[in-house]
N, C-alpha and C positions, 0 to 999 in steps of 0.2 A: 452527660459523660464526665466522669470524675478525672481530674488531672493528677499526675504524680507530683510529689513535693518538688522534685527537681525542675519539672516544667513550670510549675507555678512560681518558684523562686526566680527562675531565669526570666520569665515574662514580667514579673514584678520589677526586677532590677532594670530590665530593658525599658519598661514603661516610664519608670522614675527618671532614668537618664534621658530618655527621649523628650519628656516634658521639660526637664531642666535645660537641655541643649536648645530646644525650641524657644523657650522663654529668653534664654541668653542671646540667641541669634536675633530674635525679634527686637528685644530691647537694645542690643548693640547696633542693629541696623538703624533703628529710629534715632538713637543717640548720635551715631556717626553721621547720618544724613543731616541731622540738625546742626551738628558742629561744622560739617562741611559747608552747609549753606551759609552759616555765619562767617565762616572763613572766606567763602567766595564774595560775600557782601563787603567784608573788610578789604579784601584784595582789590575789588572793583573800585572802592573809594581811594585806595592807595594808588591804583593805576591812574585814575583821573588826576590826582595830586601830582603824580610823576610827570604826566603829560604837560600839565600847567607849568611845572617847574622847568622842564626841558625847553618848552617854547619860550620861556622868558630869557633863556640864555642866547637865543638866536636874534636878539635885537642889539644893534650897535648904537649906543647913545651919542657917540661922537659924531656919527654921520646921520643919525636918525633914520637908519635903514634896517630892513629885515633881511636875514639870510634865507631867501626863498627856497633855495635848493635843500638846505637842511630841514626847513619846515615841511617841504614836500616829502622828504624821506621819512621824517617822523610821522607825518600824516598818513602815509601809505602803510607803515608798520602798524599804526594805531587802527587803521581801517581793517586790516586782516585780523586784528585782535578783537574786532567788534565795536570799535569806537570811531565815530564819524565826527571829525572836528572842522570847525570853521574859525579862522583867525582874522581878527580885524584890529586896526590900530586905535590909538586913543581918540581919533576923530571919527571912529566907527566906519572907516573905509576898509573894505575887504582886502586882506593880504593873501590869504590862501583858503580855498573852500573845497573840501573833498567831493561834495556833490557836483559842484561846477566842473571839477577836474575829471571825474568819471562817475556820472550819475548811474550808469548801468551797473557798474561794479558795486556801488553803494547799495542800490536796490537789491542786488543779488545777495550781498552779505546780510542785509537786514532780513530778507525773506528766509534765508537759510537758518539764521538764528531763531527767528520767530517760529518757524516750522518745527525745529528741533526741540525747543522749549515747550511748545504746546503739545507735542507728542509725548515727551518724557515727564513734564510737570504741568498737566492741564489744570490742576487745582491751584496753581500759583497765580494765575490770572495776570501774568506779566505783560508789560507793554513798553514801547520805546519812550524814553524820557529824554528831555533836553535840559542841560544845566549850563549856566554861564558863569565863568570865573574871570576875575581880573588878573592880568599879567603884570607882575610887579618887578621893578628893579630899584634897589636902594629906597624902598618904601614909596616909590613913585609909580603910578599907573602908566604903563606903556602901551596897553592894548587890552583886548578881551578875547576870550576863546569860548566858543559854544561847543559842547560835547554831547553828542546823541548816542545813547546806548540802551540796551534792553535791561529794564529794571524789574524787580529790585536787584536781580543778578542774572547772569546767564552762564552756561557751561559750554566749553568747546568740545569738539569731538574727542579729544584726549581725556577730558574730564569725565565724559560719559563712559569711555573705555575703562578708566580707573574704577568708577563705581560698579561697572559690570563685573570686572575682575574681583572686586571686593565682595560682591554678592555671591559670586561663584565660590570664593574661598570660604565664606560663611556657611554656605550650603554644603560644600565638601567637608568642612570640619564637622558639621552636624551629622552627616551620613557616616563619616569615619568614626565619630564618637559613639554613634548608635551601634555600629557593627562591633566595635571594640567592647562596648558594654555588654552586648549579647554574649560574646565569647568569654569575657571575664565572668559574667553572671552564670554562664553554664558551668564553668569549672568551680566557681564558688558554691553553686547549688549542689554540684556533685560531691564536693568535699563535705558539705553540711549534711547531705542526705545519706552518705555512705554509712556513718555510724548509726543513724536512725534505722536504716534498712537492716543492718546487722543486728541491732537491738530487737527489731520486730521479729526477725527470724529466730533469735534466741528465746524470746518470750513464747513463741509458738511451741518450741521444743520443751520449755518449762511447763506449759499448759498440758503437753502430752505426757508428762511424768518424768522427763529427763532433767533431774535437778543438779546434775554435775556439770552442765555446760555453763560457760562464762563468756561475757562480752569482752573481747580482747582489743577492741578498737579504741584508740586514744584520739582525743580531739582537743583543740585549743579553746573551744567554746565552753564557757563555764556551765551553762544550763545543760548542754549535751553531756558533758563529763559527769555532772551530778546525776543525770538520768542513767548513764551507764553504771555508775556506782550503786544506784538504787536497785537496778535490775540484778546486778551481781549479788548485792546484799539479800535481795528477795530469794534468789536461787540458793544462796548459802543457808538462809533460814529454813526454807522448805526442805533442803537436803538434810539439815540437822534434825528437823522434825520427823522426816521419813526414817532416819536412822534410829531415833528414839522409839518410833512406832514399832519398827522391826525388833528392837531390843526388848520392848515391853511384851510383844507377842511371844518372843522366844522365852522370856522369863515366865510368863503366864503358862505357856505350854509346858515348860519344865516343871513348874509347881503342880500342875494338874496331872502330869504323866504318872507320877508315883502312886497317888491314891487310886487313880483309875486302873493302874496295873494290879494293885492289891485287890480291888473289888473284882476285877476280871478273874484273878486266880481263885478267889473264894467261890465265885459262881461256878467256875469250872470244876472245883473240888466237890461242890455240892451236886453238880450234875453227874459226876462220876461216882458219887456215893461215898467219897472219902470222908466228907463231913455230913453230919445230919443237920438239916436246916432247923434252926431254932428261932425263937422270937428275938434273941439277942444278935443273931447273925443275919 
């Protein structure tokens, strides 16, 4: 089944836009996910450095004591963020331990993070890692902290919501772009095909012998405008030739009419006996 030019142009434009939007969406998704993962890894490292820095502030060198309440508050906030900390002094004596404080909560947080990451990023093959940092004050070691977290990075529920919204936006943009391209493509195809259809109609009339018709459609497309001018020039040329043919016919007819009339009169005179037929007549 043959398609009209308008339908073919519309489908072609829609296909090109669809492929373009799909490639942009896929590449954008890959690039954004990669950049987001790098960002999360950097933020996780900054978070551990921040925890270490804050813990160092809760040691009083004058009295050689730790502010347990502040460490507890910081430890619980860190736990809800996915970091399980254990603080010990320079003699390796435990100062505060999240797992000793609430082992059930620690296990629950770790299990939730592991489940979420394995469901969303199974190819990451992440696992819980433990890193130990020195706690420093004035270039002197005052203790150590062990931080357990899911590596190389992990996402919170809000992070997953952000990625989901981002994917919805990308898909929505792709669908909107496709619909918009179909509409624009339809009107563009209509605008391009209208002079072609008019030209085709005129050529049929010219083929039928009507040489006085002309294409009156104007277009901004150079090739289509040249086609219109060519068709009009062809019609003008054929019309001029037709006029010349008619003029030639009239002239020949006029030139032949007088001698034929004379011959007819002579024959009539001979038949009526006015003239005697001779060899010269």
